[in-house]
Backbone bond lengths (Angstrom), bond angles and torsions (degrees), N, CA, C in turn:
res aa  C-N    CA-C-N  psi(-1)  N-CA   C-N-CA  omega(-1)  CA-C   N-CA-C  phi
1 X - - - 1.467 - - 1.533 108.56 -
2 X 1.349 116.25 81.32 1.454 122.13 -177.56 1.530 110.70 -89.19
3 X 1.320 115.55 155.70 1.461 120.94 179.04 1.521 110.88 -64.62
4 X 1.335 116.60 -38.22 1.464 120.24 179.52 1.518 111.05 -63.24
5 X 1.316 116.41 -42.31 1.463 120.51 179.21 1.530 110.96 -64.41
6 X 1.331 115.75 -43.71 1.467 119.94 179.05 1.523 110.17 -62.84
7 X 1.347 116.99 -39.89 1.464 120.51 -179.70 1.529 111.23 -64.52
8 X 1.325 116.77 -39.61 1.469 120.24 178.65 1.538 110.97 -64.49
9 X 1.326 116.33 -42.69 1.471 119.82 177.10 1.524 110.21 -65.04
10 X 1.330 115.57 -39.39 1.467 121.41 178.97 1.532 110.92 -57.79
11 X 1.313 117.03 -45.70 1.468 120.70 179.41 1.527 111.19 -64.12
12 X 1.319 116.82 -38.56 1.462 120.02 178.12 1.530 111.26 -66.48
13 X 1.321 116.22 -37.93 1.463 119.77 178.52 1.528 110.79 -63.96
14 X 1.323 116.79 -44.49 1.454 119.87 177.70 1.528 110.95 -63.33
15 X 1.332 116.08 -38.40 1.466 119.59 178.53 1.525 110.66 -64.02
16 X 1.338 116.83 -42.29 1.469 119.46 178.23 1.525 110.74 -62.26
17 X 1.336 116.13 -45.05 1.463 119.83 -178.81 1.526 111.61 -62.52
18 X 1.324 115.89 -30.26 1.455 119.92 177.16 1.530 111.39 -75.99
19 X 1.341 116.67 -48.89 1.463 120.96 -177.70 1.520 112.15 -65.60
20 X 1.330 116.78 -33.07 1.469 120.66 -178.71 1.525 112.93 -82.33
21 X 1.314 117.38 2.90 1.472 123.98 178.96 1.525 112.70 68.75
22 X 1.351 118.37 13.69 1.455 119.96 178.65 1.531 111.53 -66.16
23 X 1.322 116.35 -36.71 1.458 119.43 177.39 1.526 110.17 -63.83
24 X 1.331 115.97 -41.05 1.462 121.00 178.05 1.528 110.38 -61.90
25 X 1.327 116.13 -44.64 1.467 121.31 -178.84 1.524 111.15 -64.81
26 X 1.330 117.28 -31.76 1.462 120.60 178.89 1.525 111.59 -80.31
27 X 1.330 116.97 -48.32 1.459 121.17 -170.47 1.532 112.50 -71.57
28 X 1.330 117.55 -47.75 1.460 120.36 -171.71 1.524 112.47 -59.62
29 X 1.344 120.12 -49.48 1.476 118.48 177.48 1.526 112.85 -59.51
30 X 1.340 117.55 -39.40 1.469 119.76 179.95 1.526 111.04 -63.53
31 X 1.326 116.74 -42.36 1.465 120.38 -179.89 1.526 111.16 -68.09
32 X 1.331 116.72 -38.47 1.465 120.28 178.75 1.532 110.94 -67.15
33 X 1.324 116.24 -41.17 1.465 120.19 178.59 1.531 110.42 -63.22
34 X 1.332 116.29 -43.87 1.455 120.81 -179.24 1.528 111.72 -62.71
35 X 1.338 116.89 -52.00 1.465 120.23 -179.39 1.521 111.34 -68.10
36 X 1.338 117.80 -33.40 1.460 121.01 177.64 1.514 111.52 -64.13
37 X 1.306 117.28 -38.69 1.463 120.36 178.21 1.527 110.94 -66.31
38 X 1.327 116.97 -38.87 1.464 120.41 177.51 1.529 110.17 -63.94
39 X 1.334 116.35 -39.85 1.469 119.71 176.75 1.534 110.52 -62.55
40 X 1.328 116.40 -42.86 1.461 120.52 175.97 1.524 111.02 -59.02
41 X 1.324 117.29 -40.45 1.457 121.28 178.82 1.530 110.88 -65.52
42 X 1.324 116.15 -37.37 1.468 120.98 177.66 1.525 110.70 -63.63
43 X 1.320 116.54 -47.44 1.466 119.88 179.29 1.535 111.01 -63.51
44 X 1.312 116.47 -38.31 1.458 120.96 178.97 1.529 111.11 -65.67
45 X 1.338 116.58 -37.36 1.462 120.66 179.05 1.522 111.22 -65.77
46 X 1.335 116.36 -46.26 1.469 120.53 179.44 1.532 110.00 -63.25
47 X 1.327 116.43 -42.35 1.466 120.78 179.41 1.528 111.09 -64.35
48 X 1.331 117.28 -40.29 1.464 121.43 179.16 1.525 110.79 -65.60
49 X 1.321 116.47 -37.87 1.470 119.64 178.08 1.526 110.96 -65.83
50 X 1.318 116.12 -43.29 1.463 119.58 179.32 1.524 111.15 -63.17
51 X 1.342 116.97 -38.81 1.462 120.45 178.14 1.527 110.64 -65.99
52 X 1.324 116.36 -40.90 1.464 120.33 178.21 1.526 110.96 -61.49
53 X 1.338 116.96 -45.34 1.472 120.41 179.97 1.527 111.19 -65.58
54 X 1.324 117.14 -34.61 1.458 120.61 177.44 1.530 110.52 -65.50
55 X 1.330 116.11 -45.28 1.467 120.23 178.59 1.523 110.58 -64.76
56 X 1.318 117.29 -38.62 1.460 121.48 177.82 1.525 110.70 -61.03
57 X 1.327 117.03 -42.49 1.465 120.87 178.68 1.530 111.28 -64.52
58 X 1.330 116.44 -37.14 1.469 120.11 178.17 1.525 110.74 -66.71
59 X 1.326 117.41 -39.79 1.460 120.96 177.61 1.528 110.15 -63.02
60 X 1.342 116.10 -42.43 1.461 119.87 179.85 1.529 111.57 -63.73
61 X 1.344 116.12 -40.02 1.464 119.61 179.28 1.529 112.24 -65.79
62 X 1.345 115.96 -25.07 1.467 120.58 178.68 1.527 111.78 -90.76
63 X 1.323 116.31 -0.56 1.458 120.53 178.82 1.515 114.65 75.70
64 X 1.338 117.34 21.40 1.468 121.97 179.86 1.525 109.11 -85.53
65 X 1.314 116.66 136.21 1.463 121.20 179.93 1.529 110.03 -68.27
66 X 1.337 115.95 119.65 1.470 120.95 -175.67 1.525 111.20 -67.47
67 X 1.331 116.90 -46.48 1.458 119.69 -177.79 1.529 111.60 -62.22
68 X 1.320 115.27 -40.12 1.454 118.55 179.37 1.522 111.32 -66.67
69 X 1.333 116.61 -39.49 1.470 120.48 179.43 1.523 111.09 -65.69
70 X 1.341 116.20 -41.55 1.470 119.29 179.99 1.521 111.51 -70.37
71 X 1.324 116.68 -25.81 1.460 119.91 178.99 1.513 113.92 -84.92
72 X 1.329 116.71 -8.86 1.472 120.87 -179.95 1.524 110.20 -90.61
73 X 1.332 118.34 150.11 1.469 120.55 -179.53 1.525 112.30 -73.36
74 X 1.311 114.50 161.75 1.470 121.80 175.77 1.519 108.54 -91.13
75 X 1.322 115.98 136.20 1.464 121.18 175.74 1.522 108.59 -121.23
76 X 1.312 115.78 123.90 1.463 121.43 179.58 1.512 108.35 -117.01
77 X 1.317 115.95 120.89 1.470 121.65 177.78 1.517 108.69 -107.56
78 X 1.310 116.28 128.04 1.457 121.20 -177.52 1.525 110.44 -104.29
79 X 1.338 114.46 149.30 1.447 120.60 171.98 1.504 114.91 81.43
80 X 1.333 118.54 8.19 1.454 120.16 -179.55 1.522 112.83 -101.39
81 X 1.312 116.25 -9.99 1.463 120.55 175.38 1.513 108.62 -113.92
82 X 1.285 117.15 134.49 1.445 121.38 177.69 1.527 109.08 -104.81
83 X 1.297 116.22 136.29 1.461 120.69 177.36 1.509 108.25 -137.54
84 X 1.301 116.68 177.93 1.463 121.00 178.87 1.522 111.28 -62.76
85 X 1.327 116.16 -27.96 1.457 120.45 -177.94 1.527 112.49 -89.97
86 X 1.348 117.76 -1.38 1.456 119.38 -179.80 1.510 110.59 119.00
87 X 1.319 115.54 -151.57 1.460 120.40 -178.30 1.517 110.24 -67.06
88 X 1.333 115.87 144.64 1.449 120.80 177.46 1.506 111.11 -114.98
89 X 1.326 116.75 -161.18 1.450 122.13 -178.77 1.525 109.73 -133.95
90 X 1.324 115.31 147.99 1.458 121.74 170.68 1.524 106.64 -113.50
91 X 1.323 116.09 121.51 1.460 121.42 179.96 1.520 108.31 -105.54
92 X 1.315 116.05 117.65 1.462 121.33 174.09 1.525 108.80 -92.24
93 X 1.322 116.04 137.50 1.467 123.11 -175.03 1.530 109.54 67.20
94 X 1.328 114.31 64.51 1.454 120.72 -176.95 1.519 112.22 -64.20
95 X 1.329 117.91 -26.74 1.465 120.45 179.35 1.521 110.50 -64.30
96 X 1.320 116.39 -46.82 1.459 119.65 178.40 1.528 110.89 -64.28
97 X 1.323 116.08 -37.08 1.462 120.21 178.75 1.530 110.53 -63.16
98 X 1.339 116.90 -47.86 1.469 120.44 179.25 1.515 111.04 -63.64
99 X 1.338 116.13 -36.10 1.462 120.24 178.54 1.535 110.98 -63.64
100 X 1.317 116.38 -46.12 1.472 119.89 -179.43 1.518 111.82 -64.60
101 X 1.334 116.71 -39.65 1.461 119.88 178.56 1.519 111.12 -64.45
102 X 1.327 116.57 -40.71 1.464 120.28 179.76 1.525 111.45 -67.43
103 X 1.335 117.07 -47.12 1.462 120.54 -177.54 1.532 110.99 -63.29
104 X 1.334 116.52 -39.17 1.461 119.77 177.36 1.522 110.99 -64.78
105 X 1.334 116.84 -40.68 1.463 121.03 178.00 1.526 110.71 -64.08
106 X 1.337 116.98 -41.21 1.464 121.37 177.51 1.520 110.87 -64.03
107 X 1.324 116.08 -39.57 1.464 120.88 177.92 1.529 111.10 -61.94
108 X 1.322 116.69 -41.04 1.463 120.77 -179.75 1.525 112.27 -68.45
109 X 1.335 116.79 -20.63 1.466 120.09 -179.99 1.520 111.99 -82.97
110 X 1.310 118.41 -14.06 1.457 120.78 178.76 1.531 109.62 -63.74
111 X 1.342 117.38 143.29 1.475 120.51 -172.50 1.528 114.96 -52.19
112 X 1.339 117.79 -50.70 1.464 119.01 -178.20 1.518 111.66 -64.13
113 X 1.329 116.48 -42.57 1.450 119.99 -179.43 1.517 111.29 -67.58
114 X 1.334 116.68 -32.91 1.470 119.99 178.18 1.519 111.05 -63.61
115 X 1.321 116.58 -36.49 1.472 119.95 176.64 1.526 110.01 -63.54
116 X 1.333 116.89 -42.44 1.464 120.74 179.50 1.523 111.09 -65.04
117 X 1.338 116.44 -44.82 1.462 120.51 179.03 1.524 110.37 -62.26
118 X 1.336 116.58 -39.81 1.471 120.58 177.81 1.517 110.79 -61.76
119 X 1.325 117.08 -42.83 1.460 119.78 178.38 1.519 110.89 -65.39
120 X 1.339 117.08 -35.36 1.463 120.24 -178.80 1.516 111.44 -60.76
121 X 1.336 116.62 -53.36 1.466 117.49 -171.83 1.526 112.49 -90.28
122 X 1.327 118.11 -37.57 1.464 118.19 178.05 1.522 111.40 -74.57
123 X 1.332 116.20 -31.53 1.461 119.99 -178.30 1.511 114.19 -68.04
124 X 1.339 117.12 -21.11 1.463 119.82 -178.30 1.534 112.68 -117.71
125 X 1.331 117.13 0.17 1.468 120.02 177.24 1.528 110.84 -127.76
126 X 1.331 116.23 -64.30 1.464 121.00 -170.97 1.518 112.42 -75.18
127 X 1.323 117.77 -47.38 1.459 120.30 -178.40 1.535 112.37 -59.77
128 X 1.337 119.57 -49.52 1.471 118.32 177.69 1.521 112.90 -57.68
129 X 1.328 117.25 -42.00 1.461 120.68 179.15 1.518 111.14 -63.29
130 X 1.330 116.86 -51.00 1.460 121.00 -175.73 1.525 112.02 -64.53
131 X 1.319 117.87 -46.81 1.456 120.81 -174.70 1.528 112.19 -75.86
132 X 1.323 117.49 -29.47 1.465 119.50 175.14 1.524 110.38 -65.72
133 X 1.314 116.45 -49.21 1.471 120.08 179.93 1.528 111.21 -64.66
134 X 1.323 116.37 -38.85 1.464 119.68 178.67 1.529 110.58 -63.95
135 X 1.330 116.36 -44.06 1.465 120.45 -179.55 1.529 111.10 -64.95
136 X 1.325 117.21 -38.56 1.466 120.68 177.49 1.521 109.96 -60.70
137 X 1.321 115.72 -44.89 1.472 119.26 -179.12 1.529 111.42 -64.08
138 X 1.334 117.53 -45.92 1.466 120.48 -177.33 1.524 110.96 -64.33
139 X 1.313 117.49 -36.68 1.469 119.76 -178.09 1.521 113.17 -77.10
140 X 1.329 117.38 -16.02 1.467 119.60 -173.51 1.523 114.36 -118.73
141 X 1.326 118.24 -3.61 1.470 117.30 -173.95 1.532 113.00 -69.44
142 X 1.336 117.49 -23.93 1.474 119.20 176.74 1.522 111.56 -64.32
143 X 1.331 116.10 -32.24 1.457 119.29 176.13 1.527 110.62 -69.46
144 X 1.309 115.62 -40.65 1.462 119.73 -178.14 1.521 111.42 -65.58
145 X 1.344 116.53 -42.33 1.466 120.35 -176.99 1.529 112.83 -95.53
146 X 1.352 115.17 4.25 1.470 121.38 174.96 1.533 112.60 57.89
147 X 1.325 115.06 44.72 1.467 120.58 177.68 1.532 111.54 -108.03
148 X 1.333 116.93 9.00 1.459 120.22 -178.74 1.525 111.28 -62.65
149 X 1.334 116.56 -47.43 1.461 120.80 -175.93 1.519 111.22 -62.10
150 X 1.333 116.64 -40.47 1.459 120.72 -179.10 1.526 110.78 -63.32
151 X 1.324 116.68 -46.36 1.465 120.63 -178.93 1.523 111.32 -70.27
152 X 1.336 116.78 -35.86 1.463 120.08 -179.00 1.522 111.30 -67.89
153 X 1.321 116.98 -30.07 1.464 120.77 177.47 1.528 110.73 -72.39
154 X 1.338 116.04 -39.93 1.467 120.78 -176.77 1.526 112.45 -77.95
155 X 1.329 116.71 -34.48 1.467 119.82 -172.51 1.523 110.28 -137.15
156 X 1.330 114.08 159.63 1.459 119.57 170.31 1.526 107.97 -64.78
157 X 1.343 117.39 130.34 1.465 120.17 -172.34 1.530 112.22 -63.85
158 X 1.333 117.37 -32.40 1.465 119.32 177.43 1.531 110.67 -64.83
159 X 1.315 117.10 -33.93 1.463 120.79 176.37 1.521 110.87 -65.96
160 X 1.332 115.96 -39.37 1.464 120.48 178.56 1.527 109.93 -63.14
161 X 1.327 116.22 -46.55 1.467 119.68 -179.15 1.523 111.53 -64.16
162 X 1.328 116.57 -41.83 1.461 119.63 -179.40 1.527 110.94 -64.89
163 X 1.327 116.63 -39.91 1.466 120.31 177.57 1.527 110.78 -64.99
164 X 1.326 116.35 -41.22 1.466 120.23 176.75 1.530 110.46 -60.88
165 X 1.323 115.80 -45.56 1.452 120.79 -177.76 1.534 110.69 -62.85
166 X 1.315 116.83 -42.92 1.466 120.22 177.76 1.527 111.35 -64.12
167 X 1.329 117.47 -35.84 1.462 120.23 178.65 1.526 110.89 -66.04
168 X 1.322 116.22 -35.81 1.471 120.02 176.98 1.528 109.91 -62.93
169 X 1.334 116.77 -44.26 1.462 120.15 179.89 1.526 111.51 -65.42
170 X 1.326 116.70 -38.39 1.457 119.82 179.01 1.528 111.06 -64.75
171 X 1.320 116.18 -44.91 1.463 120.81 178.27 1.526 110.32 -64.09
172 X 1.320 116.54 -41.21 1.467 121.48 179.19 1.524 110.47 -59.45
173 X 1.334 117.30 -46.73 1.455 121.34 -179.35 1.526 111.02 -64.10
174 X 1.340 116.55 -42.53 1.466 120.47 179.33 1.525 110.97 -64.85
175 X 1.328 116.87 -40.67 1.473 120.85 -179.75 1.523 110.84 -65.05
176 X 1.320 116.79 -43.08 1.461 120.04 179.35 1.521 110.69 -63.27
177 X 1.334 116.60 -43.48 1.468 119.94 179.16 1.526 110.61 -62.61
178 X 1.346 116.61 -42.15 1.464 120.46 179.80 1.520 111.41 -63.90
179 X 1.329 116.65 -41.34 1.469 120.94 -179.58 1.527 110.85 -64.65
180 X 1.323 117.54 -45.31 1.458 120.60 -178.22 1.529 111.68 -68.91
181 X 1.328 117.15 -36.36 1.467 120.00 175.33 1.526 110.60 -65.75
182 X 1.335 116.11 -40.14 1.461 120.39 177.40 1.524 110.70 -63.71
183 X 1.329 116.59 -41.71 1.464 120.60 178.21 1.523 110.67 -61.21
184 X 1.317 116.72 -42.30 1.463 120.32 -179.80 1.524 110.98 -64.90
185 X 1.326 116.77 -47.82 1.463 120.12 -178.13 1.529 111.28 -66.77
186 X 1.331 116.84 -40.24 1.462 120.51 179.23 1.522 110.76 -63.34
187 X 1.329 116.22 -44.77 1.463 119.45 -179.27 1.524 111.02 -67.23
188 X 1.337 117.20 -33.67 1.461 120.38 176.60 1.527 110.57 -62.02
189 X 1.337 115.86 -42.72 1.471 120.87 179.39 1.524 110.63 -67.38
190 X 1.336 116.67 -49.05 1.467 119.81 -176.08 1.528 111.89 -71.21
191 X 1.324 117.61 -30.77 1.467 119.47 175.58 1.528 110.15 -66.50
192 X 1.333 115.93 -37.41 1.463 119.86 176.44 1.523 110.83 -65.50
193 X 1.335 116.74 -40.26 1.458 120.33 176.81 1.527 111.43 -64.35
194 X 1.331 116.16 -41.01 1.463 119.92 179.76 1.522 111.31 -64.90
195 X 1.333 116.44 -34.94 1.467 119.79 -178.59 1.518 112.58 -67.64
196 X 1.330 117.51 -14.65 1.461 120.72 177.69 1.524 111.73 -76.25
197 X 1.320 116.69 -25.66 1.470 120.19 -178.53 1.519 111.80 -113.73
198 X 1.331 116.61 -9.04 1.468 121.15 -178.96 1.523 108.78 -126.73
199 X 1.317 118.81 127.77 1.474 120.31 175.29 1.531 110.46 -75.15
200 X 1.325 115.68 78.98 1.466 121.28 -169.82 1.531 112.42 -60.92
201 X 1.335 117.94 -27.45 1.466 120.30 -178.59 1.523 112.40 -68.41
202 X 1.328 117.08 -16.91 1.462 120.30 -178.26 1.528 112.96 -84.84
203 X 1.328 116.60 -7.40 1.458 119.55 -174.83 1.527 109.72 -120.72
204 X 1.288 115.28 137.18 1.460 120.85 177.50 1.518 108.76 -137.94
205 X 1.303 115.25 145.55 1.460 120.55 -179.71 1.519 109.88 -95.84
206 X 1.305 115.38 149.38 1.463 120.29 176.57 1.519 109.87 -58.77
207 X 1.295 116.56 151.71 1.462 121.45 -177.10 1.525 111.05 -57.49
208 X 1.331 114.89 127.25 1.462 120.83 176.73 1.528 108.92 -108.34
209 X 1.332 117.48 157.62 1.461 119.48 177.07 1.524 110.68 -58.25
210 X 1.333 116.60 136.13 1.456 120.44 -179.88 1.525 110.29 -66.79
211 X 1.325 115.06 138.53 1.459 120.56 -177.37 1.521 109.76 -102.00
212 X 1.314 115.73 134.69 1.466 121.70 173.42 1.522 106.99 -90.88
213 X 1.331 116.04 93.96 1.461 120.43 -171.40 1.523 111.47 -65.94
214 X 1.327 117.54 -31.04 1.467 120.32 178.02 1.523 110.49 -66.70
215 X 1.328 116.61 -44.50 1.466 120.59 178.69 1.525 110.51 -64.96
216 X 1.321 116.73 -38.76 1.463 120.72 177.49 1.525 110.56 -62.19
217 X 1.335 116.50 -42.35 1.468 119.92 178.57 1.530 110.47 -63.82
218 X 1.320 117.34 -39.53 1.468 120.67 179.42 1.528 110.42 -62.55
219 X 1.340 117.07 -41.03 1.465 120.24 178.90 1.533 110.56 -65.04
220 X 1.333 116.96 -45.59 1.466 120.45 178.56 1.526 110.49 -62.52
221 X 1.326 116.71 -40.53 1.463 120.95 177.54 1.526 110.60 -63.47
222 X 1.332 116.99 -39.17 1.461 121.28 178.52 1.527 111.22 -64.01
223 X 1.325 116.40 -44.41 1.469 120.68 178.90 1.530 109.96 -61.18
224 X 1.329 116.43 -46.21 1.467 120.26 179.83 1.527 111.05 -64.30
225 X 1.333 116.17 -40.22 1.464 120.90 178.82 1.527 110.88 -60.79
226 X 1.323 116.62 -43.99 1.463 120.49 -178.59 1.525 110.83 -63.15
227 X 1.328 117.01 -47.69 1.460 119.46 -178.26 1.528 111.85 -69.32
228 X 1.326 117.27 -37.73 1.466 119.59 177.32 1.527 110.59 -64.16
229 X 1.326 116.07 -39.47 1.472 120.48 178.64 1.522 110.97 -65.16
230 X 1.316 116.63 -46.10 1.462 120.16 178.41 1.524 110.54 -61.81
231 X 1.334 116.55 -43.49 1.463 120.03 178.38 1.522 112.05 -61.26
232 X 1.319 116.20 -43.19 1.469 120.26 179.63 1.523 110.85 -61.47
233 X 1.330 116.71 -45.28 1.457 120.27 -178.06 1.532 111.43 -68.50
234 X 1.324 117.47 -35.78 1.469 119.73 176.52 1.526 110.45 -63.60
235 X 1.336 115.70 -40.81 1.462 119.22 177.54 1.519 112.43 -62.46
236 X 1.346 116.21 -38.75 1.468 120.61 178.29 1.527 110.89 -66.89
237 X 1.316 116.49 -45.00 1.463 120.40 -175.52 1.520 112.68 -71.56
238 X 1.336 117.12 -40.77 1.469 120.11 -178.75 1.525 112.28 -87.82
239 X 1.323 117.40 -16.47 1.464 123.18 177.43 1.533 112.05 56.87
240 X 1.323 115.72 33.58 1.457 121.38 178.36 1.518 108.34 -157.01
241 X 1.334 116.02 172.34 1.458 120.74 179.76 1.524 112.38 -100.48
242 X 1.312 118.02 -43.11 1.459 122.09 -170.18 1.525 112.54 -62.42
243 X 1.319 117.59 -52.09 1.463 120.50 -175.36 1.528 113.04 -61.04
244 X 1.349 119.44 -50.54 1.468 118.58 177.59 1.528 112.77 -62.14
245 X 1.336 116.90 -37.10 1.461 119.90 179.60 1.529 110.88 -63.37
246 X 1.332 116.53 -42.80 1.466 120.53 178.28 1.520 111.20 -64.87
247 X 1.325 116.77 -40.65 1.463 120.40 178.47 1.523 111.01 -60.97
248 X 1.332 115.63 -43.46 1.467 118.77 179.70 1.520 111.49 -65.18
249 X 1.315 117.46 -45.81 1.465 121.29 -178.17 1.525 111.18 -62.53
250 X 1.342 116.20 -42.63 1.467 119.84 178.46 1.525 110.62 -63.09
251 X 1.328 116.85 -44.30 1.466 120.20 -178.99 1.521 111.29 -65.75
252 X 1.323 117.37 -45.61 1.460 120.48 -173.53 1.518 113.21 -75.49
253 X 1.339 117.76 -32.47 1.458 120.75 -173.33 1.530 113.81 -103.33
254 X 1.310 117.72 -31.97 1.453 120.70 -171.45 1.522 114.59 -108.36
255 X 1.317 116.73 -26.54 1.464 119.83 -175.87 1.524 109.30 -95.71
256 X 1.330 118.76 124.16 1.474 120.40 176.88 1.524 110.54 -72.33
257 X 1.304 115.93 170.32 1.464 120.01 175.96 1.526 109.16 -58.47
258 X 1.328 116.25 127.36 1.462 121.61 -170.93 1.524 113.77 -88.55
259 X 1.308 117.06 3.56 1.459 118.87 178.63 1.506 111.47 154.42
260 X 1.298 114.79 -175.05 1.458 121.64 -175.52 1.517 112.39 -61.24
261 X 1.335 116.82 -36.53 1.459 120.57 -175.89 1.525 112.52 -105.62
262 X 1.315 116.71 18.17 1.457 120.45 172.87 1.523 109.05 -67.69
263 X 1.339 116.36 149.18 1.456 120.92 -176.72 1.523 112.08 -56.48
264 X 1.337 117.11 -44.26 1.467 119.88 -178.13 1.522 111.37 -64.61
265 X 1.318 117.33 -37.01 1.473 119.89 178.68 1.521 111.06 -68.75
266 X 1.336 117.17 -39.60 1.464 120.66 178.98 1.528 110.65 -64.53
267 X 1.334 116.95 -44.21 1.461 120.38 -178.90 1.525 111.20 -70.18
268 X 1.332 116.95 -31.62 1.457 119.72 175.53 1.529 110.33 -65.22
269 X 1.314 117.53 -36.98 1.462 120.57 174.38 1.523 111.17 -60.57
270 X 1.327 116.43 -43.32 1.466 120.28 176.87 1.523 111.02 -60.73
271 X 1.336 116.05 -44.11 1.455 120.23 -178.50 1.514 112.57 -62.19
272 X 1.329 116.66 -47.39 1.462 120.47 -177.86 1.528 111.88 -70.82
273 X 1.322 117.70 -16.08 1.462 120.40 178.14 1.522 112.08 -72.67
274 X 1.343 117.69 -24.61 1.470 120.26 -174.61 1.531 113.69 -124.34
275 X 1.342 118.20 -17.88 1.461 121.14 -178.39 1.523 110.62 -111.87
276 X 1.339 115.50 149.80 1.467 120.93 176.43 1.529 111.97 -90.84
277 X 1.340 116.53 -24.91 1.466 122.54 -177.64 1.531 111.16 52.93
278 X 1.349 115.02 51.72 1.459 119.82 178.22 1.524 112.39 -99.65
279 X 1.355 116.17 12.84 1.454 120.25 175.83 1.517 111.05 -93.82
280 X 1.325 115.97 -153.23 1.464 120.10 -179.29 1.527 112.37 -74.59
281 X 1.331 116.53 -23.45 1.471 120.76 -178.51 1.516 110.38 -95.95
282 X 1.328 116.12 131.42 1.461 122.01 176.89 1.527 108.57 -122.98
283 X 1.311 116.21 112.06 1.455 120.76 175.16 1.525 108.44 -71.97
284 X 1.337 116.37 138.53 1.459 119.40 -175.05 1.532 110.97 -59.58
285 X 1.320 115.34 147.35 1.464 121.11 -179.86 1.529 109.66 -74.42
286 X 1.328 117.50 121.60 1.470 119.66 -174.70 1.516 112.83 -86.23
287 X 1.328 114.53 165.90 1.458 120.35 166.51 1.525 106.80 -73.43
288 X 1.300 116.75 127.58 1.462 121.53 -171.47 1.527 111.95 -63.37
289 X 1.348 114.93 129.56 1.466 122.33 173.94 1.521 106.64 -134.32
290 X 1.320 117.34 135.95 1.459 121.03 179.54 1.522 110.76 -63.23
291 X 1.323 116.03 152.30 1.463 121.34 -173.52 1.533 112.83 -65.80
292 X 1.325 117.31 -40.74 1.465 119.04 -177.59 1.533 112.50 -61.86
293 X 1.348 119.39 -47.41 1.471 118.62 175.76 1.535 112.78 -60.32
294 X 1.334 117.51 -34.75 1.464 120.12 178.81 1.521 110.25 -60.90
295 X 1.334 116.13 -47.76 1.469 120.32 -179.02 1.524 110.88 -62.41
296 X 1.328 116.68 -43.53 1.466 120.83 -179.35 1.527 110.63 -63.96
297 X 1.327 117.25 -45.52 1.469 121.24 -178.05 1.526 110.88 -63.91
298 X 1.324 116.98 -45.64 1.465 120.32 -178.72 1.525 111.17 -65.69
299 X 1.328 116.81 -44.59 1.466 120.39 -179.65 1.529 111.35 -64.16
300 X 1.337 116.17 -43.96 1.462 119.96 179.90 1.527 111.08 -65.65
301 X 1.318 116.95 -39.35 1.470 120.48 -179.12 1.519 111.30 -66.04
302 X 1.338 116.51 -43.88 1.471 119.78 178.85 1.524 110.15 -65.54
303 X 1.339 116.99 -40.68 1.461 120.15 178.75 1.515 112.22 -62.74
304 X 1.337 116.83 -44.87 1.460 121.06 179.84 1.526 110.79 -65.96
305 X 1.323 116.36 -43.25 1.465 120.12 179.44 1.519 110.99 -63.87
306 X 1.337 117.27 -36.54 1.468 121.09 178.09 1.528 110.80 -64.01
307 X 1.328 115.90 -45.89 1.466 119.80 -178.93 1.521 111.05 -62.98
308 X 1.327 117.46 -44.29 1.458 121.57 -179.95 1.529 111.03 -64.24
309 X 1.335 116.24 -43.44 1.470 120.16 -176.54 1.515 111.12 -65.49
310 X 1.322 118.03 -46.71 1.470 120.16 -178.16 1.528 111.09 -69.14
311 X 1.313 116.62 -31.66 1.476 118.66 175.84 1.528 110.44 -67.69
312 X 1.331 116.64 -45.21 1.459 120.33 179.31 1.515 111.51 -65.82
313 X 1.332 116.43 -37.76 1.466 119.70 178.42 1.527 110.92 -64.46
314 X 1.322 115.86 -35.89 1.471 119.84 177.64 1.521 111.37 -66.31
315 X 1.331 116.92 -33.54 1.464 120.94 -178.44 1.530 112.74 -83.32
316 X 1.321 118.05 -19.78 1.451 120.31 -177.41 1.531 111.44 -69.07
317 X 1.327 115.29 148.61 1.449 120.22 176.62 1.528 110.50 -68.97
318 X 1.296 116.32 140.90 1.470 120.93 179.09 1.519 111.13 -101.14
319 X 1.320 116.95 2.49 1.471 120.57 -177.01 1.515 108.83 -102.32
320 X 1.319 114.85 98.88 1.450 122.90 -177.56 1.518 107.94 -109.25
321 X 1.337 116.04 129.65 1.467 120.26 -179.72 1.514 109.64 -109.98
């Protein structure tokens, strides 16, 4: 199992993924989802501004001092209004409330903040889903097309699996970079469009905690790496796509966090350590676990799963009819 041999297989795997349009199938939806969300944020910002100006005009018609209203705090009382959907809310000083909602929406449309918001919601929903399913497919397509025997004769099977796994990580990294670059460029365009109808220089948001965007990217990359690795190993062990994909979907969508050391709870701790989640997406509040045990548990679990998977793959028959 030489590095040169693994590198040659790695290049062939990337070539197959390109020729088979798998890269296209992965990248295009991710880019469309990313830019579509930025467009939604742009429309929401313009709508919030129009609502704020409408409320401001109503205050002026009632003879209410605008500066005093904007300088007063917002008070929200819950459970005092009854509606068909249940308890409602009473918002006192609606002008200040509309102003805060608009300014926050405008802040989220700024290019740098849009990248952070994209990492928040795509990093914990879309990326795990996309890269898990992609990894399952890459690890199992040789079984589907019955090319296992051919590759096993030409190369050591562990080398083939390692090259496949590295190709998944390379594609994952490229896809994440493309999505974040698209988010930045899209938000730059839509922020410029918004500035044509909104005097953006007149509005400023209250100081927010500074974000370490590099650390945030590392956390999102770690989450994607973990799910892609699990997906790849499930594909190897089950030697199919459907069963591992169903298991992942059931676990991620239907099964709640199973305890303090459940994977979702551990990753939620990582997320809340670096993200504020002040956008439309709110990651569930986890049961608190210290960072050092999280790192040890995740590293040990991936290491153990890797050893088991490669051992089982070595024992599996390579002759598929």
